[in-house]
PQR file of N, CA, C, O and H, with PARSE charges and radii, in Angstrom:
ATOM      1  N   UNK A   1     -15.831  30.232  51.967 -0.4000 1.5000
ATOM      2  CA  UNK A   1     -15.098  30.542  50.447 -0.0000 2.0000
ATOM      3  C   UNK A   1     -13.747  30.015  50.389  0.5500 1.7000
ATOM      4  O   UNK A   1     -13.132  29.576  51.361 -0.5500 1.4000
ATOM      5  N   UNK A   2     -13.403  30.069  49.426 -0.4000 1.5000
ATOM      6  CA  UNK A   2     -12.406  28.507  49.508 -0.0000 2.0000
ATOM      7  C   UNK A   2     -10.870  29.768  49.246  0.5500 1.7000
ATOM      8  O   UNK A   2     -10.976  30.778  48.551 -0.5500 1.4000
ATOM      9  H   UNK A   2     -13.903  30.426  48.637  0.4000 1.0000
ATOM     10  N   UNK A   3      -9.713  29.406  49.904 -0.4000 1.5000
ATOM     11  CA  UNK A   3      -8.584  30.481  49.575 -0.0000 2.0000
ATOM     12  C   UNK A   3      -7.750  30.325  48.214  0.5500 1.7000
ATOM     13  O   UNK A   3      -7.663  29.203  47.714 -0.5500 1.4000
ATOM     14  H   UNK A   3      -9.627  28.585  50.469  0.4000 1.0000
ATOM     15  N   UNK A   4      -7.482  30.806  47.948 -0.4000 1.5000
ATOM     16  CA  UNK A   4      -6.775  30.587  46.424 -0.0000 2.0000
ATOM     17  C   UNK A   4      -5.769  30.000  47.016  0.5500 1.7000
ATOM     18  O   UNK A   4      -5.355  30.039  48.174 -0.5500 1.4000
ATOM     19  H   UNK A   4      -7.553  31.717  48.355  0.4000 1.0000
ATOM     20  N   UNK A   5      -5.270  29.194  45.634 -0.4000 1.5000
ATOM     21  CA  UNK A   5      -3.438  28.364  45.910 -0.0000 2.0000
ATOM     22  C   UNK A   5      -2.846  29.268  44.883  0.5500 1.7000
ATOM     23  O   UNK A   5      -3.188  29.455  43.715 -0.5500 1.4000
ATOM     24  H   UNK A   5      -5.606  29.162  44.693  0.4000 1.0000
ATOM     25  N   UNK A   6      -1.627  29.920  45.770 -0.4000 1.5000
ATOM     26  CA  UNK A   6      -0.584  30.559  44.769 -0.0000 2.0000
ATOM     27  C   UNK A   6       0.375  29.316  44.312  0.5500 1.7000
ATOM     28  O   UNK A   6       0.827  28.458  45.070 -0.5500 1.4000
ATOM     29  H   UNK A   6      -1.349  29.768  46.718  0.4000 1.0000
ATOM     30  N   UNK A   7       0.526  29.386  43.292 -0.4000 1.5000
ATOM     31  CA  UNK A   7       1.362  28.817  42.396 -0.0000 2.0000
ATOM     32  C   UNK A   7       2.999  29.488  42.660  0.5500 1.7000
ATOM     33  O   UNK A   7       3.105  30.641  43.080 -0.5500 1.4000
ATOM     34  H   UNK A   7       0.158  30.084  42.677  0.4000 1.0000
ATOM     35  N   UNK A   8       4.028  28.776  42.415 -0.4000 1.5000
ATOM     36  CA  UNK A   8       5.179  28.938  42.104 -0.0000 2.0000
ATOM     37  C   UNK A   8       5.802  29.402  40.453  0.5500 1.7000
ATOM     38  O   UNK A   8       6.412  28.649  39.695 -0.5500 1.4000
ATOM     39  H   UNK A   8       3.942  27.839  42.074  0.4000 1.0000
ATOM     40  N   UNK A   9       5.531  30.483  40.261 -0.4000 1.5000
ATOM     41  CA  UNK A   9       5.882  31.031  38.521 -0.0000 2.0000
ATOM     42  C   UNK A   9       7.163  30.565  38.582  0.5500 1.7000
ATOM     43  O   UNK A   9       7.242  29.445  38.077 -0.5500 1.4000
ATOM     44  H   UNK A   9       5.035  31.094  40.878  0.4000 1.0000
ATOM     45  N   UNK A  10       8.307  31.029  39.048 -0.4000 1.5000
ATOM     46  CA  UNK A  10       9.768  30.591  38.238 -0.0000 2.0000
ATOM     47  C   UNK A  10      10.197  29.744  39.650  0.5500 1.7000
ATOM     48  O   UNK A  10       9.543  29.799  40.692 -0.5500 1.4000
ATOM     49  H   UNK A  10       8.242  31.939  39.458  0.4000 1.0000
ATOM     50  N   UNK A  11      11.418  28.960  39.459 -0.4000 1.5000
ATOM     51  CA  UNK A  11      12.265  28.101  40.203 -0.0000 2.0000
ATOM     52  C   UNK A  11      13.525  27.626  39.440  0.5500 1.7000
ATOM     53  O   UNK A  11      14.088  26.544  39.279 -0.5500 1.4000
ATOM     54  H   UNK A  11      11.949  28.915  38.613  0.4000 1.0000
ATOM     55  N   UNK A  12      13.743  29.022  39.005 -0.4000 1.5000
ATOM     56  CA  UNK A  12      15.046  29.203  38.524 -0.0000 2.0000
ATOM     57  C   UNK A  12      16.085  28.912  39.200  0.5500 1.7000
ATOM     58  O   UNK A  12      15.798  29.028  40.391 -0.5500 1.4000
ATOM     59  H   UNK A  12      13.285  29.901  39.136  0.4000 1.0000
ATOM     60  N   UNK A  13      17.408  28.514  39.026 -0.4000 1.5000
ATOM     61  CA  UNK A  13      18.348  27.808  39.677 -0.0000 2.0000
ATOM     62  C   UNK A  13      18.756  28.935  40.661  0.5500 1.7000
ATOM     63  O   UNK A  13      18.676  28.822  41.885 -0.5500 1.4000
ATOM     64  H   UNK A  13      17.642  28.419  38.059  0.4000 1.0000
ATOM     65  N   UNK A  14      19.345  30.386  39.796 -0.4000 1.5000
ATOM     66  CA  UNK A  14      19.579  31.446  40.633 -0.0000 2.0000
ATOM     67  C   UNK A  14      18.530  32.157  41.733  0.5500 1.7000
ATOM     68  O   UNK A  14      17.741  32.957  41.230 -0.5500 1.4000
ATOM     69  H   UNK A  14      19.410  30.478  38.803  0.4000 1.0000
ATOM     70  N   UNK A  15      18.425  31.924  43.377 -0.4000 1.5000
ATOM     71  CA  UNK A  15      17.631  32.350  43.633 -0.0000 2.0000
ATOM     72  C   UNK A  15      17.208  33.418  43.828  0.5500 1.7000
ATOM     73  O   UNK A  15      16.025  33.517  44.151 -0.5500 1.4000
ATOM     74  H   UNK A  15      19.066  31.274  43.786  0.4000 1.0000
ATOM     75  N   UNK A  16      18.056  34.633  43.696 -0.4000 1.5000
ATOM     76  CA  UNK A  16      17.642  35.965  43.802 -0.0000 2.0000
ATOM     77  C   UNK A  16      16.955  36.472  42.272  0.5500 1.7000
ATOM     78  O   UNK A  16      16.543  37.628  42.179 -0.5500 1.4000
ATOM     79  H   UNK A  16      19.017  34.553  43.433  0.4000 1.0000
ATOM     80  N   UNK A  17      16.852  35.392  40.923 -0.4000 1.5000
ATOM     81  CA  UNK A  17      16.196  35.766  40.236 -0.0000 2.0000
ATOM     82  C   UNK A  17      14.583  35.009  40.371  0.5500 1.7000
ATOM     83  O   UNK A  17      13.488  35.118  39.821 -0.5500 1.4000
ATOM     84  H   UNK A  17      17.187  34.453  40.998  0.4000 1.0000
ATOM     85  N   UNK A  18      15.105  34.337  41.272 -0.4000 1.5000
ATOM     86  CA  UNK A  18      13.553  33.376  41.667 -0.0000 2.0000
ATOM     87  C   UNK A  18      12.982  34.010  41.880  0.5500 1.7000
ATOM     88  O   UNK A  18      11.974  34.264  41.220 -0.5500 1.4000
ATOM     89  H   UNK A  18      15.995  34.249  41.719  0.4000 1.0000
ATOM     90  N   UNK A  19      13.471  34.829  43.329 -0.4000 1.5000
ATOM     91  CA  UNK A  19      12.629  35.689  44.104 -0.0000 2.0000
ATOM     92  C   UNK A  19      12.057  37.009  43.227  0.5500 1.7000
ATOM     93  O   UNK A  19      10.856  37.283  43.238 -0.5500 1.4000
ATOM     94  H   UNK A  19      14.290  34.623  43.865  0.4000 1.0000
ATOM     95  N   UNK A  20      12.848  37.644  42.614 -0.4000 1.5000
ATOM     96  CA  UNK A  20      12.008  38.380  41.325 -0.0000 2.0000
ATOM     97  C   UNK A  20      11.110  38.133  40.625  0.5500 1.7000
ATOM     98  O   UNK A  20      10.166  38.764  40.149 -0.5500 1.4000
ATOM     99  H   UNK A  20      13.823  37.422  42.605  0.4000 1.0000
ATOM    100  N   UNK A  21      11.323  37.553  40.604 -0.4000 1.5000
ATOM    101  CA  UNK A  21      10.388  36.966  39.162 -0.0000 2.0000
ATOM    102  C   UNK A  21       8.786  36.610  39.830  0.5500 1.7000
ATOM    103  O   UNK A  21       7.757  37.044  39.312 -0.5500 1.4000
ATOM    104  H   UNK A  21      12.089  37.041  40.990  0.4000 1.0000
ATOM    105  N   UNK A  22       8.812  35.651  41.197 -0.4000 1.5000
ATOM    106  CA  UNK A  22       7.908  35.666  41.547 -0.0000 2.0000
ATOM    107  C   UNK A  22       7.353  36.678  42.516  0.5500 1.7000
ATOM    108  O   UNK A  22       6.308  36.360  43.085 -0.5500 1.4000
ATOM    109  H   UNK A  22       9.648  35.298  41.617  0.4000 1.0000
ATOM    110  N   UNK A  23       7.976  38.029  42.834 -0.4000 1.5000
ATOM    111  CA  UNK A  23       7.191  39.115  43.028 -0.0000 2.0000
ATOM    112  C   UNK A  23       6.631  39.861  42.337  0.5500 1.7000
ATOM    113  O   UNK A  23       5.595  40.460  42.625 -0.5500 1.4000
ATOM    114  H   UNK A  23       8.825  38.287  42.372  0.4000 1.0000
ATOM    115  N   UNK A  24       7.238  39.927  41.330 -0.4000 1.5000
ATOM    116  CA  UNK A  24       6.580  40.690  39.611 -0.0000 2.0000
ATOM    117  C   UNK A  24       5.540  40.043  40.011  0.5500 1.7000
ATOM    118  O   UNK A  24       4.619  40.502  40.687 -0.5500 1.4000
ATOM    119  H   UNK A  24       8.080  39.441  41.096  0.4000 1.0000
ATOM    120  N   UNK A  25       5.661  38.913  39.589 -0.4000 1.5000
ATOM    121  CA  UNK A  25       4.212  37.906  39.412 -0.0000 2.0000
ATOM    122  C   UNK A  25       2.874  38.054  40.517  0.5500 1.7000
ATOM    123  O   UNK A  25       1.672  37.964  40.269 -0.5500 1.4000
ATOM    124  H   UNK A  25       6.409  38.541  39.040  0.4000 1.0000
ATOM    125  N   UNK A  26       3.480  38.283  41.654 -0.4000 1.5000
ATOM    126  CA  UNK A  26       2.683  38.419  42.518 -0.0000 2.0000
ATOM    127  C   UNK A  26       2.052  39.748  43.014  0.5500 1.7000
ATOM    128  O   UNK A  26       1.057  39.924  43.717 -0.5500 1.4000
ATOM    129  H   UNK A  26       4.457  38.356  41.855  0.4000 1.0000
ATOM    130  N   UNK A  27       3.018  40.742  42.383 -0.4000 1.5000
ATOM    131  CA  UNK A  27       2.868  42.179  42.568 -0.0000 2.0000
ATOM    132  C   UNK A  27       1.740  42.729  41.216  0.5500 1.7000
ATOM    133  O   UNK A  27       1.121  43.794  41.221 -0.5500 1.4000
ATOM    134  H   UNK A  27       3.826  40.600  41.812  0.4000 1.0000
ATOM    135  N   UNK A  28       1.698  41.545  39.988 -0.4000 1.5000
ATOM    136  CA  UNK A  28       0.635  41.787  38.850 -0.0000 2.0000
ATOM    137  C   UNK A  28      -0.719  41.563  39.464  0.5500 1.7000
ATOM    138  O   UNK A  28      -1.674  42.340  39.422 -0.5500 1.4000
ATOM    139  H   UNK A  28       2.200  40.680  39.983  0.4000 1.0000
ATOM    140  N   UNK A  29      -0.635  39.944  40.255 -0.4000 1.5000
ATOM    141  CA  UNK A  29      -1.434  39.906  40.763 -0.0000 2.0000
ATOM    142  C   UNK A  29      -2.434  40.442  41.635  0.5500 1.7000
ATOM    143  O   UNK A  29      -3.632  40.174  41.733 -0.5500 1.4000
ATOM    144  H   UNK A  29       0.140  39.314  40.289  0.4000 1.0000
ATOM    145  N   UNK A  30      -1.769  41.183  42.195 -0.4000 1.5000
ATOM    146  CA  UNK A  30      -2.375  42.212  43.318 -0.0000 2.0000
ATOM    147  C   UNK A  30      -3.182  43.265  42.756  0.5500 1.7000
ATOM    148  O   UNK A  30      -4.305  43.666  43.062 -0.5500 1.4000
ATOM    149  H   UNK A  30      -0.797  41.400  42.115  0.4000 1.0000
ATOM    150  N   UNK A  31      -2.093  43.743  41.573 -0.4000 1.5000
ATOM    151  CA  UNK A  31      -2.927  44.823  41.036 -0.0000 2.0000
ATOM    152  C   UNK A  31      -4.430  44.727  40.532  0.5500 1.7000
ATOM    153  O   UNK A  31      -5.453  45.412  40.570 -0.5500 1.4000
ATOM    154  H   UNK A  31      -1.181  43.417  41.324  0.4000 1.0000
ATOM    155  N   UNK A  32      -4.023  43.559  40.064 -0.4000 1.5000
ATOM    156  CA  UNK A  32      -5.289  43.511  39.420 -0.0000 2.0000
ATOM    157  C   UNK A  32      -6.698  43.128  40.099  0.5500 1.7000
ATOM    158  O   UNK A  32      -7.838  43.344  39.688 -0.5500 1.4000
ATOM    159  H   UNK A  32      -3.193  43.003  40.033  0.4000 1.0000
ATOM    160  N   UNK A  33      -6.277  42.529  41.198 -0.4000 1.5000
ATOM    161  CA  UNK A  33      -7.357  41.941  42.310 -0.0000 2.0000
ATOM    162  C   UNK A  33      -7.866  43.826  42.719  0.5500 1.7000
ATOM    163  O   UNK A  33      -9.042  44.157  42.565 -0.5500 1.4000
ATOM    164  H   UNK A  33      -5.350  42.354  41.532  0.4000 1.0000
ATOM    165  N   UNK A  34      -7.126  44.544  43.071 -0.4000 1.5000
ATOM    166  CA  UNK A  34      -7.616  46.016  43.355 -0.0000 2.0000
ATOM    167  C   UNK A  34      -8.085  46.777  42.281  0.5500 1.7000
ATOM    168  O   UNK A  34      -8.863  47.717  42.443 -0.5500 1.4000
ATOM    169  H   UNK A  34      -6.171  44.275  43.196  0.4000 1.0000
ATOM    170  N   UNK A  35      -7.507  46.303  40.818 -0.4000 1.5000
ATOM    171  CA  UNK A  35      -8.490  47.172  40.180 -0.0000 2.0000
ATOM    172  C   UNK A  35      -9.749  46.758  39.927  0.5500 1.7000
ATOM    173  O   UNK A  35     -10.469  47.669  39.520 -0.5500 1.4000
ATOM    174  H   UNK A  35      -6.874  45.539  40.687  0.4000 1.0000
ATOM    175  N   UNK A  36     -10.468  45.293  40.065 -0.4000 1.5000
ATOM    176  CA  UNK A  36     -11.553  44.389  39.756 -0.0000 2.0000
ATOM    177  C   UNK A  36     -12.431  45.201  41.116  0.5500 1.7000
ATOM    178  O   UNK A  36     -13.446  45.893  41.037 -0.5500 1.4000
ATOM    179  H   UNK A  36      -9.883  44.553  40.396  0.4000 1.0000
ATOM    180  N   UNK A  37     -11.684  44.852  42.256 -0.4000 1.5000
ATOM    181  CA  UNK A  37     -12.450  45.352  43.676 -0.0000 2.0000
ATOM    182  C   UNK A  37     -12.493  46.910  43.116  0.5500 1.7000
ATOM    183  O   UNK A  37     -13.683  47.168  42.939 -0.5500 1.4000
ATOM    184  H   UNK A  37     -10.860  44.290  42.321  0.4000 1.0000
ATOM    185  N   UNK A  38     -11.923  47.707  42.872 -0.4000 1.5000
ATOM    186  CA  UNK A  38     -12.213  49.020  42.410 -0.0000 2.0000
ATOM    187  C   UNK A  38     -12.952  49.525  40.906  0.5500 1.7000
ATOM    188  O   UNK A  38     -13.201  50.627  40.417 -0.5500 1.4000
ATOM    189  H   UNK A  38     -10.956  47.497  43.015  0.4000 1.0000
ATOM    190  N   UNK A  39     -13.081  48.612  40.623 -0.4000 1.5000
ATOM    191  CA  UNK A  39     -13.861  48.319  39.260 -0.0000 2.0000
ATOM    192  C   UNK A  39     -12.949  49.665  38.021  0.5500 1.7000
ATOM    193  O   UNK A  39     -13.635  50.447  37.363 -0.5500 1.4000
ATOM    194  H   UNK A  39     -12.879  47.717  41.020  0.4000 1.0000
ATOM    195  N   UNK A  40     -11.694  49.665  37.957 -0.4000 1.5000
ATOM    196  CA  UNK A  40     -11.326  50.110  37.482 -0.0000 2.0000
ATOM    197  C   UNK A  40      -9.859  49.108  36.397  0.5500 1.7000
ATOM    198  O   UNK A  40      -9.449  47.975  36.651 -0.5500 1.4000
ATOM    199  H   UNK A  40     -11.136  49.029  38.491  0.4000 1.0000
ATOM    200  N   UNK A  41      -9.365  50.074  35.182 -0.4000 1.5000
ATOM    201  CA  UNK A  41      -8.569  49.042  34.765 -0.0000 2.0000
ATOM    202  C   UNK A  41      -7.354  49.784  34.865  0.5500 1.7000
ATOM    203  O   UNK A  41      -6.894  50.888  34.573 -0.5500 1.4000
ATOM    204  H   UNK A  41      -9.697  50.994  34.976  0.4000 1.0000
ATOM    205  N   UNK A  42      -6.855  48.111  35.696 -0.4000 1.5000
ATOM    206  CA  UNK A  42      -5.464  48.472  36.806 -0.0000 2.0000
ATOM    207  C   UNK A  42      -4.225  49.057  35.718  0.5500 1.7000
ATOM    208  O   UNK A  42      -3.551  50.062  35.944 -0.5500 1.4000
ATOM    209  H   UNK A  42      -7.228  47.215  35.933  0.4000 1.0000
ATOM    210  N   UNK A  43      -4.107  48.235  34.572 -0.4000 1.5000
ATOM    211  CA  UNK A  43      -2.870  48.658  33.606 -0.0000 2.0000
ATOM    212  C   UNK A  43      -2.984  49.986  33.274  0.5500 1.7000
ATOM    213  O   UNK A  43      -1.974  50.564  32.873 -0.5500 1.4000
ATOM    214  H   UNK A  43      -4.654  47.419  34.389  0.4000 1.0000
ATOM    215  N   UNK A  44      -4.325  50.749  33.394 -0.4000 1.5000
ATOM    216  CA  UNK A  44      -4.044  52.040  32.651 -0.0000 2.0000
ATOM    217  C   UNK A  44      -4.201  52.784  33.851  0.5500 1.7000
ATOM    218  O   UNK A  44      -4.043  54.002  33.774 -0.5500 1.4000
ATOM    219  H   UNK A  44      -5.145  50.279  33.720  0.4000 1.0000
ATOM    220  N   UNK A  45      -4.347  52.519  34.418 -0.4000 1.5000
ATOM    221  CA  UNK A  45      -4.229  53.028  36.063 -0.0000 2.0000
ATOM    222  C   UNK A  45      -2.962  53.906  36.403  0.5500 1.7000
ATOM    223  O   UNK A  45      -1.878  53.327  36.326 -0.5500 1.4000
ATOM    224  H   UNK A  45      -4.475  51.529  34.481  0.4000 1.0000
ATOM    225  N   UNK A  46      -2.971  55.105  36.735 -0.4000 1.5000
ATOM    226  CA  UNK A  46      -1.551  55.932  37.341 -0.0000 2.0000
ATOM    227  C   UNK A  46      -1.213  55.062  38.929  0.5500 1.7000
ATOM    228  O   UNK A  46      -0.038  54.892  39.256 -0.5500 1.4000
ATOM    229  H   UNK A  46      -3.852  55.575  36.798  0.4000 1.0000
ATOM    230  N   UNK A  47      -2.255  54.602  39.751 -0.4000 1.5000
ATOM    231  CA  UNK A  47      -1.639  53.910  41.165 -0.0000 2.0000
ATOM    232  C   UNK A  47      -1.245  52.310  40.842  0.5500 1.7000
ATOM    233  O   UNK A  47      -0.368  51.738  41.489 -0.5500 1.4000
ATOM    234  H   UNK A  47      -3.209  54.739  39.486  0.4000 1.0000
ATOM    235  N   UNK A  48      -2.052  51.608  39.689 -0.4000 1.5000
ATOM    236  CA  UNK A  48      -1.689  50.244  39.887 -0.0000 2.0000
ATOM    237  C   UNK A  48      -0.586  49.840  38.677  0.5500 1.7000
ATOM    238  O   UNK A  48       0.202  48.894  38.667 -0.5500 1.4000
ATOM    239  H   UNK A  48      -2.765  52.072  39.164  0.4000 1.0000
ATOM    240  N   UNK A  49      -0.816  50.934  37.615 -0.4000 1.5000
ATOM    241  CA  UNK A  49      -0.497  50.272  36.483 -0.0000 2.0000
ATOM    242  C   UNK A  49       1.400  50.299  36.284  0.5500 1.7000
ATOM    243  O   UNK A  49       2.192  49.917  37.145 -0.5500 1.4000
ATOM    244  H   UNK A  49      -1.456  51.702  37.624  0.4000 1.0000
ATOM    245  N   UNK A  50       1.643  50.680  35.355 -0.4000 1.5000
ATOM    246  CA  UNK A  50       3.751  50.323  35.026 -0.0000 2.0000
ATOM    247  C   UNK A  50       4.054  51.650  35.227  0.5500 1.7000
ATOM    248  O   UNK A  50       5.269  51.851  35.227 -0.5500 1.4000
ATOM    249  H   UNK A  50       1.000  50.991  34.656  0.4000 1.0000
ATOM    250  N   UNK A  51       3.204  52.860  35.440 -0.4000 1.5000
ATOM    251  CA  UNK A  51       3.899  53.924  35.796 -0.0000 2.0000
ATOM    252  C   UNK A  51       5.145  54.083  36.645  0.5500 1.7000
ATOM    253  O   UNK A  51       5.396  53.191  37.456 -0.5500 1.4000
ATOM    254  H   UNK A  51       2.218  52.697  35.441  0.4000 1.0000
ATOM    255  N   UNK A  52       6.055  55.268  36.526 -0.4000 1.5000
ATOM    256  CA  UNK A  52       7.071  55.187  37.683 -0.0000 2.0000
ATOM    257  C   UNK A  52       6.144  55.854  38.666  0.5500 1.7000
ATOM    258  O   UNK A  52       6.600  55.562  39.771 -0.5500 1.4000
ATOM    259  H   UNK A  52       5.851  55.992  35.868  0.4000 1.0000
ATOM    260  N   UNK A  53       4.971  56.672  38.834 -0.4000 1.5000
ATOM    261  CA  UNK A  53       4.155  56.846  40.372 -0.0000 2.0000
ATOM    262  C   UNK A  53       3.622  56.054  40.487  0.5500 1.7000
ATOM    263  O   UNK A  53       3.547  56.176  41.709 -0.5500 1.4000
ATOM    264  H   UNK A  53       4.600  56.909  37.936  0.4000 1.0000
ATOM    265  N   UNK A  54       2.842  54.809  40.212 -0.4000 1.5000
ATOM    266  CA  UNK A  54       2.527  53.714  40.775 -0.0000 2.0000
ATOM    267  C   UNK A  54       2.651  53.178  42.321  0.5500 1.7000
ATOM    268  O   UNK A  54       3.682  53.183  42.993 -0.5500 1.4000
ATOM    269  H   UNK A  54       2.903  54.710  39.219  0.4000 1.0000
ATOM    270  N   UNK A  55       1.824  52.883  42.577 -0.4000 1.5000
ATOM    271  CA  UNK A  55       2.031  52.324  44.284 -0.0000 2.0000
ATOM    272  C   UNK A  55       3.168  51.299  44.221  0.5500 1.7000
ATOM    273  O   UNK A  55       3.384  50.889  43.081 -0.5500 1.4000
ATOM    274  H   UNK A  55       0.987  52.879  42.031  0.4000 1.0000
ATOM    275  N   UNK A  56       3.752  50.918  44.951 -0.4000 1.5000
ATOM    276  CA  UNK A  56       5.118  50.059  45.550 -0.0000 2.0000
ATOM    277  C   UNK A  56       4.184  48.724  45.558  0.5500 1.7000
ATOM    278  O   UNK A  56       2.954  48.688  45.513 -0.5500 1.4000
ATOM    279  H   UNK A  56       3.577  51.252  45.877  0.4000 1.0000
ATOM    280  N   UNK A  57       5.344  47.347  45.647 -0.4000 1.5000
ATOM    281  CA  UNK A  57       4.502  46.388  46.344 -0.0000 2.0000
ATOM    282  C   UNK A  57       3.851  46.531  47.386  0.5500 1.7000
ATOM    283  O   UNK A  57       2.640  46.331  47.481 -0.5500 1.4000
ATOM    284  H   UNK A  57       6.342  47.377  45.684  0.4000 1.0000
ATOM    285  N   UNK A  58       4.821  47.005  48.551 -0.4000 1.5000
ATOM    286  CA  UNK A  58       4.819  46.746  50.052 -0.0000 2.0000
ATOM    287  C   UNK A  58       3.039  47.794  49.937  0.5500 1.7000
ATOM    288  O   UNK A  58       2.008  47.344  50.437 -0.5500 1.4000
ATOM    289  H   UNK A  58       5.805  47.167  48.473  0.4000 1.0000
ATOM    290  N   UNK A  59       3.086  48.888  49.339 -0.4000 1.5000
ATOM    291  CA  UNK A  59       2.065  49.908  50.141 -0.0000 2.0000
ATOM    292  C   UNK A  59       0.672  49.166  49.015  0.5500 1.7000
ATOM    293  O   UNK A  59      -0.424  49.620  49.346 -0.5500 1.4000
ATOM    294  H   UNK A  59       3.924  49.254  48.933  0.4000 1.0000
ATOM    295  N   UNK A  60       0.608  48.279  47.964 -0.4000 1.5000
ATOM    296  CA  UNK A  60      -0.190  47.396  47.414 -0.0000 2.0000
ATOM    297  C   UNK A  60      -0.578  46.341  48.260  0.5500 1.7000
ATOM    298  O   UNK A  60      -1.736  45.932  48.177 -0.5500 1.4000
ATOM    299  H   UNK A  60       1.498  47.910  47.696  0.4000 1.0000
ATOM    300  N   UNK A  61       0.259  45.804  49.114 -0.4000 1.5000
ATOM    301  CA  UNK A  61       0.167  44.553  49.846 -0.0000 2.0000
ATOM    302  C   UNK A  61      -0.807  45.238  50.947  0.5500 1.7000
ATOM    303  O   UNK A  61      -1.929  44.764  51.130 -0.5500 1.4000
ATOM    304  H   UNK A  61       1.199  46.137  49.181  0.4000 1.0000
ATOM    305  N   UNK A  62      -0.242  46.629  51.846 -0.4000 1.5000
ATOM    306  CA  UNK A  62      -1.129  46.996  52.817 -0.0000 2.0000
ATOM    307  C   UNK A  62      -2.422  47.607  52.440  0.5500 1.7000
ATOM    308  O   UNK A  62      -3.300  47.715  53.296 -0.5500 1.4000
ATOM    309  H   UNK A  62       0.669  47.013  51.697  0.4000 1.0000
ATOM    310  N   UNK A  63      -2.656  48.119  50.926 -0.4000 1.5000
ATOM    311  CA  UNK A  63      -4.101  48.243  51.058 -0.0000 2.0000
ATOM    312  C   UNK A  63      -5.032  47.087  51.105  0.5500 1.7000
ATOM    313  O   UNK A  63      -6.151  47.109  51.618 -0.5500 1.4000
ATOM    314  H   UNK A  63      -1.943  48.031  50.231  0.4000 1.0000
ATOM    315  N   UNK A  64      -4.276  45.733  50.325 -0.4000 1.5000
ATOM    316  CA  UNK A  64      -4.775  44.761  50.578 -0.0000 2.0000
ATOM    317  C   UNK A  64      -5.421  44.551  52.210  0.5500 1.7000
ATOM    318  O   UNK A  64      -6.582  44.290  52.524 -0.5500 1.4000
ATOM    319  H   UNK A  64      -3.367  45.714  49.908  0.4000 1.0000
ATOM    320  N   UNK A  65      -4.430  44.730  52.943 -0.4000 1.5000
ATOM    321  CA  UNK A  65      -4.868  44.251  54.308 -0.0000 2.0000
ATOM    322  C   UNK A  65      -6.108  45.118  54.367  0.5500 1.7000
ATOM    323  O   UNK A  65      -7.271  44.720  54.305 -0.5500 1.4000
ATOM    324  H   UNK A  65      -3.487  44.942  52.689  0.4000 1.0000
ATOM    325  N   UNK A  66      -5.576  46.673  54.527 -0.4000 1.5000
ATOM    326  CA  UNK A  66      -6.591  47.601  55.330 -0.0000 2.0000
ATOM    327  C   UNK A  66      -8.057  47.349  54.036  0.5500 1.7000
ATOM    328  O   UNK A  66      -8.832  48.305  54.017 -0.5500 1.4000
ATOM    329  H   UNK A  66      -4.631  46.996  54.577  0.4000 1.0000
ATOM    330  N   UNK A  67      -8.363  46.314  53.165 -0.4000 1.5000
ATOM    331  CA  UNK A  67     -10.026  46.142  52.923 -0.0000 2.0000
ATOM    332  C   UNK A  67     -10.130  44.729  53.478  0.5500 1.7000
ATOM    333  O   UNK A  67     -11.262  44.285  53.285 -0.5500 1.4000
ATOM    334  H   UNK A  67      -7.733  45.537  53.180  0.4000 1.0000
ATOM    335  N   UNK A  68      -9.284  43.836  54.133 -0.4000 1.5000
ATOM    336  CA  UNK A  68      -9.812  42.881  55.098 -0.0000 2.0000
ATOM    337  C   UNK A  68      -9.110  41.707  53.984  0.5500 1.7000
ATOM    338  O   UNK A  68      -9.128  40.527  54.333 -0.5500 1.4000
ATOM    339  H   UNK A  68      -8.364  44.198  54.290  0.4000 1.0000
ATOM    340  N   UNK A  69      -8.521  42.072  52.697 -0.4000 1.5000
ATOM    341  CA  UNK A  69      -8.341  40.786  52.111 -0.0000 2.0000
ATOM    342  C   UNK A  69      -7.159  40.257  52.275  0.5500 1.7000
ATOM    343  O   UNK A  69      -7.063  39.373  51.424 -0.5500 1.4000
ATOM    344  H   UNK A  69      -8.506  43.031  52.413  0.4000 1.0000
ATOM    345  N   UNK A  70      -6.239  40.308  52.880 -0.4000 1.5000
ATOM    346  CA  UNK A  70      -4.918  39.389  53.606 -0.0000 2.0000
ATOM    347  C   UNK A  70      -4.751  40.133  55.115  0.5500 1.7000
ATOM    348  O   UNK A  70      -4.720  41.270  55.585 -0.5500 1.4000
ATOM    349  H   UNK A  70      -6.317  41.026  53.572  0.4000 1.0000
ATOM    350  N   UNK A  71      -4.675  38.900  55.504 -0.4000 1.5000
ATOM    351  CA  UNK A  71      -4.453  38.885  57.074 -0.0000 2.0000
ATOM    352  C   UNK A  71      -2.554  39.175  57.025  0.5500 1.7000
ATOM    353  O   UNK A  71      -1.813  39.076  56.047 -0.5500 1.4000
ATOM    354  H   UNK A  71      -4.700  37.975  55.122  0.4000 1.0000
ATOM    355  N   UNK A  72      -2.222  39.530  58.382 -0.4000 1.5000
ATOM    356  CA  UNK A  72      -1.167  39.995  58.654 -0.0000 2.0000
ATOM    357  C   UNK A  72      -0.173  38.583  58.958  0.5500 1.7000
ATOM    358  O   UNK A  72       1.055  38.666  58.949 -0.5500 1.4000
ATOM    359  H   UNK A  72      -2.824  39.610  59.176  0.4000 1.0000
ATOM    360  N   UNK A  73      -0.697  37.662  59.149 -0.4000 1.5000
ATOM    361  CA  UNK A  73       0.386  36.731  59.037 -0.0000 2.0000
ATOM    362  C   UNK A  73       0.748  35.890  57.593  0.5500 1.7000
ATOM    363  O   UNK A  73       1.664  35.103  57.352 -0.5500 1.4000
ATOM    364  H   UNK A  73      -1.694  37.595  59.156  0.4000 1.0000
ATOM    365  N   UNK A  74      -0.368  36.398  56.737 -0.4000 1.5000
ATOM    366  CA  UNK A  74      -0.062  36.252  55.612 -0.0000 2.0000
ATOM    367  C   UNK A  74       0.784  36.922  54.510  0.5500 1.7000
ATOM    368  O   UNK A  74       1.027  36.567  53.356 -0.5500 1.4000
ATOM    369  H   UNK A  74      -1.112  37.038  56.933  0.4000 1.0000
ATOM    370  N   UNK A  75       1.154  38.000  55.223 -0.4000 1.5000
ATOM    371  CA  UNK A  75       1.926  39.056  54.431 -0.0000 2.0000
ATOM    372  C   UNK A  75       3.363  38.608  54.780  0.5500 1.7000
ATOM    373  O   UNK A  75       4.396  38.788  54.136 -0.5500 1.4000
ATOM    374  H   UNK A  75       0.957  38.288  56.160  0.4000 1.0000
ATOM    375  N   UNK A  76       3.231  38.173  55.596 -0.4000 1.5000
ATOM    376  CA  UNK A  76       5.051  37.746  56.272 -0.0000 2.0000
ATOM    377  C   UNK A  76       4.839  36.380  55.496  0.5500 1.7000
ATOM    378  O   UNK A  76       5.722  35.522  55.503 -0.5500 1.4000
ATOM    379  H   UNK A  76       2.391  38.027  56.120  0.4000 1.0000
TER
END
């Protein structure tokens, strides 16, 4: 299986803004993948959607690791 290639979404000159924009993009992709794996509409999900009770970025990454979708060295 071919590994996906991640593209940089933001290359803003302000490093902090660049990091935030790219993290938001990655978090949304993770939510989409988890939604597909679990066969749920991630945008309407309380766990993966946009609500204040949704899982955080780190929890979503750990969930991906738990299902063997991401190795610990890739997490770094």
